[in-house]
N, C-alpha and C positions, 0 to 999 in steps of 0.2 A: 504494500500500500504506500503510495507516494505522499508527499506533503499536502497536496491539494485534497486527497481523499481523507487524510487524517483530520483535516480541519473542516471538511465538508464545504469548502469554499467553491465559488463558481463566478464566471463572468469577470467583473472588475474587482472582486474582493481581494484586498491586500493580504488577507490571511492565507490565501492560496498563492501568494507571490513566491516564485521559484528563485532562490538566490543565485542559481546557476546562470540565470539570464544576465547577471551583472558581469559575466565574463566578457561580454561584448563591449563593456565600458572600461576594461582594465588594460592599460597600456602595456604592450608586449616588448617594445624596444624603446625605452626612454631616451637613449642617446640619439637614435634616428629621429624621434619626434622632436627633440630639442633642436637638432640641425634644421629640420624643415620649418619649425616655428621661426627660427632666425631668418631663413630664406623668405618666409611669408612676410615677416616684419620689414625685410629689405624691400620687397616688392610693394608693400604698403607705403614705404617711404618714397618710392618712385611715383606711386600714384599721387601722393601729396605734392610732389614736385610738378607733375603734369597739371595739377590744379592751380598751384601758386604761380608758376612761371608766366602764364599769359596775363595774370593780374599785375605782376611786377613789371611786365613790359607795357602795361596799359592797353593790352588788346581786349581784355575783359574788364568791364566796369560794372560793379554791382551797386546800382543806384536804388534797387528795390530790395528791401529787407523784410521778408515775410515773417521772420522771427520776431522782429520788433512789433509788427502789427498784431501778431498772435499774443505776445505778452501784454500789450496794451488792451486787447480785447478781453483776455481771460482775467486780467487784473480787476475788471469790473465785476466779474462773477465772484472772485475771491473776496473783493471788498464787501459784497453783500453778506457772505457767510461769516466773515470775520468782524463785521461791524457791531455785532451783539454777541455776548458770551453764550446766550441760550442757543443762537443759531449755530455757533461754532461747535457746541456740544452735540447738537442734533446731527450736524454733518459728520462729526467724528463717530458718534454713536451708531449711525447707519452703517458705516464701514467696519467698525470694530465688531459689531454684531455679526456681520457676514463672515469676517475672518474667524471669529470664535466658533461659528457653526462649522466651517470647513475644518478647523483644527480638531474639534470634537469628533466629527465624522471620521477623520483620518485616524485618530487614536482608536476609535471603536473598531474600525475596519482592520487595523493592524492586529488588534487582539482577537479578531474573529467574532466579535460580539455584535457588530452593527449590520445594518442593511447594506448589502453590496451595491445597491443602486445609488445614484446621485440625484439631487433635487431637480425636478423638471424645469425649474426656473433658470437653470444655467443654459445660456444660449448655445446653439449649435454653431460650430466654426470649423470649416473644412481644413484650416491650417493645422488642426490638431487631429488629423485622421490617423496618424500612426498609433497603434494599439498601446504603445508604451506610455502615451499621455494619460492612459487610464489604469494600466496594470502596475506601472512602476510608481511607488509611493512618492518619490521625489518629484518626478515630472507631473504626476497627477495633482500634487499640491500646488505646484507652480501654475498649472493651467487654471485651476479653480480660483486661486487668488487673483490671477490676471483677469479672468472673466468677470468676477464680482467687482473688481476695482474699476474696470472699464465701464460697467453698467452704472456704478456709483457716480463716476465722473460725469456721465451723461445726465444723470438725475440732478446733479448739482446745477447744471446749466438750465435744465428744464424747470426746476423749482425756484430758481433765483428770480426775485421780483424786481421791478423797476428798470428792466432792460428794454430798450426799443427793439423792434422786430429785426432790424438789420444786425444789431449787436448780438442778439440771441442766436440768430442764424450763423453768424461768423463764429461765435463761441462754440456752438454745437459742432460745426465743421472742424474747427481746430482741435477740439477734444478728440474727435474721431481720428484725426491725423496723428495725434500724439499717442493714443491708445493703440493704433495700428502699428506705430513705430516701436513701441516698447514691449510688444508681444514677446514672450519667451521663445517663441518659434523663430525669432529673428537673430538669436545669438548662438554662437557656436557651442557653448557648454551648457546651455539650457534647452537645446533642441536635441531630442534623442537621436533623430536621424543624422544630424550633423555630427554629434558626439561619436556615434558609431562609425561614421565615415572617417573621422580623424583617427580613431583607434585602428581601423582596418587598413588605412593607407599611411599610417605614421605621420599624419599631417600633410601629406602631399596634396590633398585636396585644397588646403588653405594656400599653399604655394601657387597652385594653378589659379585659384580664385583671385588672389591679389594681383596676379599677372593679368588676368582678364579685366580687373578693375582699372589697372593702369592703362590698358589698351582702350577701354571705353571712355575714360576721361580724355585721353589723347585724341580719340576720334571725335569727341565733342569739343575739342579745342579749348579745354579748360572747364567744360561743363560735363557732368556725367551723362553720357549717352547710353542709357540702360539698354542692353541688348535683350530683346524679347524673342528673337528668332535667329535662325542661321542666315545671315545676310548673303552669304555666298551662293545660296540655293535659288535666288530670285534675281531677275533682271527685267525691267519694264521693256516690253516689245519683244522679249524672248520667251518668257513663260507667264507674263502678266500683260494685260491690255493687248490681247491678240486679235480682237475682232477686226477684220479687214476694212480699210477705209482710206480716205485721203484728207489731208489738210487743205481745205478749200479757201480759207481766208486767215489773215493774221493781222493783229493790231499790236500796239505796244502793251496791251493788257491781256490779250488772249489769242489763242488759235481756235479756229472752228473746224471741227472734224465731221465729215460726212461719211457714213458707213455704207459699204456695198450691200445691195439687196440680196436676199436668198430666196425670194419668191418672185413669180412671174409678174404679179400685180402688187401694187402697194396702195395704202390709203392715200387719198388725194391730199389730205392735210398732212404736211410733214410734222415731225416731232423734234423740238429743240429742248435739250436738257441743260439746266443751269446748276452745276454742282457748287459746293462751297469752295471758296478760295483758301479756307483754313486748312484744307486737305486736298489731295490730288484726285482728279476725276475717276481714276481707274478703280476706285472702290466699287464702281458700277460695272467694271469689266475686269474682274480679277482673273478669270479664266473661263473657258467655254461652258463649264458646268455651273458656274455661279454668276455669269454675266447677265445683268438686267439689260444692258445694251444689246447683246446678241439675242436675247429672248425677244425684245421688242422688234428687232430686225426680222426675226423668224416669224413674228405675227403679221408682218407686212407693213411695218412703219418705215418711212424714210427717216432715219435717225441722224440727228446732228447733236454734237455735244461741245460745250465750251471747255477748253483746257486753259486754265488761268496761268499767267506768267508767275514764276517764282521770283518775287521782287527782291531787289537789293537797294543800295543807297541811291541808284539812279532813278528809282521809281518813287522816291520819298513823297513827292507832292501829289501823287495819284490819290484822288478822293473817292468817296462813295458815288459822286456824280460821274467821275471818270469810269468807274466800274459799270455803272448803269449805261452810260452813253457809248463808251468804246468797248464794252463787254456785251451786254444784252442787246442793245439797239444795233450795234455792229453785227452781231451774230444773226439777228432777225433779217437784216439786209442781205447777209450772205446766204441765208436760207432762201430768200426770195430770188436772188440771182441764180442759185443752183437749181431751183425747182420751177420758177415762174409762178409760184403760189403766194398769195397774200394772206390766206387763212391758215393759221399755224397753231398747233397745240404745244403748250409749254409745260415743262416740269422743273420745279425748283426744289433743291435738297438743302436742308438746314439753313445756314446763313445765305446760301444762294437763293433760297426761297424767300427769305426776308427782303433781300434786294429786289427780287422779282416782284413781290407784292407792292413795294414802293414804286417800282418802275411802271407797273400796270396802272397804278393810280395816276401817275403823270401822263401815261398814254390816254387814259380816259378824259383827263382835262384838256388834252390836245386834240381829241377826236381820232386818235390812232386806234383802229379797230382790227389790226392784223391778228392779234391773239384771240382765239375763239374759245379756248378752255385752258384752265390752269390747274396743275396738280402740284400740291405742296407735300413734300415728304419730310416729316419731323421738323416742321418749320414753325418758328415763333414770330408772331407779329405783335403780340401783347406780352410784356415781360414782367407782369406783376408776380407770377408764379414761376419765374425762370430757373429756379433750382439753385444748386450749389455754386454755379459759376458767378452768381451775384456776390458771393463772398469776396471776390477779387475786385469788385467795382464799387468804390466810393471816391469822394473827391480827393482824399489824401493819396490813395493808391493810384488813382488815375494820373494825378500830377506827377508822381514818381515814374510811372510807366511812360508818360509822354516825354519826360526829360530823358529817359533812357533811349527811347526811340529817336528823339531829336539828335542825341549824341552819336548814334550809330547809323541813322538813316533808315532803319527798319527794325522790326521786332523779330528776334531770332525764332526760328521754328521750334527750337527746343523749349522755349518758354511756354508756348501754347500746348505742346505735347506734354509737358510736365503738369500743366493745369488740368488737362483732360485725364491724365493718369491718376492725379490726386483725387479725382471724383470717385475712383474705385481703387484706392491705394492697397487694400488688403488683397486685391486680385491682380492688379496691374503693376505694382511696384515691389512689395515685400516678398512675394513668392519668388520673383526673379533675382532679387538681392540674395536670398538664401540659396537658391539653386546655383546661380552663377558664381557668387563670390565666396560662399561658405562651403558649398559642395564641390565647386570647381567644375561644374558640368556645363557644356555648351547647350543652349536651348534648342528645341526641336524646330524644324522648318515649318513655318505657318504663314501662308500668304497674307492673311488678314493683319497679322502683327508686323509683317514687313511693310505693308502699306501704312500702318499706324506709325511706324518709325520714319517713314519717308515724308517728313514734315515740310511745311512751307513757311516762308517768312511773310510778314505783313507790313504794308506801307504805313508809316506813321499817320498820315492824313486820313486814310480810309479806316484804319483800326480805331483811332481815337473817336472819329465820328460815330462809328458803329457802337462802341461801348457807351459813349455819352448819350446818344440819342435813343438807344434801345434799352440797354441794361440799367443805366443810371436814371434817365429822365422819362423813359417809356413814351417818347414823343410820337412814334409811328401810330400806335393805336389811338392816341389822343387827338390826332389830326394836327399836330404841332410841328412835325418834321418839315423842314424847308429844303426843297431841291429845285435847282434851276430857277431860284427866285420866287417860288410859290409853295404854299402849304400842301402837303400830301394828305389826301383823305381816302382811306380805304373803302369808304362807303361808295365811292365812285366806281369801284371795281364790281361790275354787274354780270360779268361772264360766269359760266358754271365753274365751280371749284370742287375739286376732290382733295380733301384734307386728311392726310394719314398721320396718325400719332402712333408711338410705340409704348406699350404699357409699362415697360421697365426702363424707359429712357432716362438717363441721368443728365443729359445735355439739353434736350428740349423736352421737359417733362410733359406727359400726356395731358395733365391738368392745364398746363400753359397753352398747349396747342389747341385744346378744346375751347378754352376761354377766348382764343383769338378768332374763332369762327364767326362770332357775332358782329365783327367789325366790317366784314365784307358786305357789299350792297346787293349781291346776287345770291342765287341758290348755292348752298354749301353742303356737300355730302361728307360727313365725318366718318372715318373708318379707323378702328383701333386694331393694331397688330400685336401679336405676342412678342416677347423678347425686348431688346433694347434698340439703341440709336442706329446700330449697324445691322445686326442680325434681324431686327424687325423689318428692315427695308430690303436687305439682300437675302431673300428667302425664296430660292427657285422652287417652282411647283414640284419638280421631280424629287426633291428632298423629302417632301411630305413632313415638314417640321412646323412646329408652332401652330398658330391659328389666328383668326381675325374676327372682329365683332362689327356688326352693322346694326344701325338703328335710326337711319335717316339723319336729319339735321341735328346739330349740337344744341339742344334745348335743355334748360335746367342745369343741374350739377352733373359732373362726370360720373359720379357713383350712381346716380339715378339713371343716367343714360345706359351705363353698363348693365344695371339690374334688369333693364328691359330689352337688352340687345340680343341679337341672334349670333351664336358662336358657330363659325365654320372652320373645320380642321384644315390645316395646310396654308398655302401662300395666298396673299391678297392680290398677287399679280393678275390672275384670270378675272377677278372681280373688277379690277381697274380697267382691264382690256374691254370688258363688257360695257363699262361706263363710257369709255371713249367711243366705242362703236355706236352706242345709243345716241350719241350726239351727231355723228356723221360717219357713215360706213362706206361712202363712195370710194371707188378704187380707180386707179389708172395704171398704165404700163410702168413697170419697175424703172426707177431712175438710177443711173450709174453715176458715181462721183466723177465730176469733170466733163460729163456729157453736155452740160449747159453752164454758162457763166465763165468766169476766168479759169485758166488752167490751174490744176492743183499745184500746191506748193511742196508737197511731199507725202510720204506714206503715214498712215496712222501708226502709233499714237502721237506723232508730231515731235517737236523738239522741246517745247516748254516743259513738258512733263518729265523730261530726262534730267533737268537741272535739280541737283540736290542741295539742301541747305548745309 
């Protein structure tokens, strides 16, 4: 009879803990480990040099200090709890009570007297998937203390009185960032997987990990460019953005790509896609199996897409108006020249959709009726419920950001990439820190994460206008945004609108997209897809993943709309296709790029998309 049978223990009961499992944590060759730890420290020093050197040369200027803003924000929460002794005792009592409960359960389970289970109140966290987080008393204690501490910190923000909404939002966000960072899963000797790796490799994993850290800081020219995939496995135009087509027009702001037809006839109305300039357009053309662009071509659309320039200091003065006029309007003219058609369907994705909405309002005021329908994919026009990105937008932070952009002539792509990653730090930052730098493992090849890392820069004039007019002052939905010398009114947009939100979207929250529907002056069909900002949009029908909900116009509250909605398994793409055809299904002979209008300037995916930050 073994130790577990003698104690009658099961599952996570420490009384059944087998001491032999500790062998995996006992160093076999102390000398070799010491040598490798020294090498790891040496590589860490090289990483520090790669970070410091560009700053000493003046190539990197850190004008934005997020730590200062975090301290300033959280100090208001601390002030509330420390201002009265009774509150201080209440805050301490909540935490100590939780710690005492963990300690007592641990002692009881070690003696074999307690319930082997854990409280249902402990939140689930996939960072603690390894069974040692429950079986091993040391790691189990760390995990439970961490979880209750994180929850306690969030409650301190939630219960603090006297905070304005923006400060509370920022405080909650910063607390989540802090708790994500201090997780015991993120440190070498408090993570059982990493600890076992150190023992089994005599620390060679740390040597490799610190080498990778050095390489990633060097690749970011003084900023950490966190590798999330194997960059060597992908190349735009070779195994990404493969749909055949031609560049049919080029401005200083964008290239316009027309794709080759795969059907004998095509819809009379061509389709122009306006992607966000914050990322590159090929998220809609990752590969043949995932490509929304190819799927649209196969349905019979003559598809055009805008490929935005990846700006540098030469583009510093390009404004929101520039992107509207030399981007969307320029592309519309290119579509007319290439097809001879003046009736066009448009799609806007994310901030590309926000720009499109404002441009359509300007068109309406001018009597420009070329656009016959607009589809918005995870697009915000009202920013009251804009989510965690609003944390980075207030007067003080915007002033610092504008100063930084003015100094360099652009906003580095890494800044926006970091902001987006921070929205899901526990999934997009810390697991890669652990895997890359503590375990010393190269990440797997993943096309979506390659695209995510292929960031773009932003022009100061355009980005500052966007943040101030949308996130800070919400001028678009209020009818107060001024473009080309006149106020923009979304109520003037009376064409049919298909408005798609994603239920788990962290960037354009579904609640925000839903709220924006009411500002358009025409019929709006609101559709809610499963998953998030990317997977909720890029969801090919063949994959049979996720679902979407329909319930007509966006009336009332989102929860009420969902309660009465019809759920359909699979992709929203066929539903959108039926919506397009219901408005005009006329077809003509297929159009080949270059058959009409100016001679093509090159092959898809063009040259602008190849420029890396």
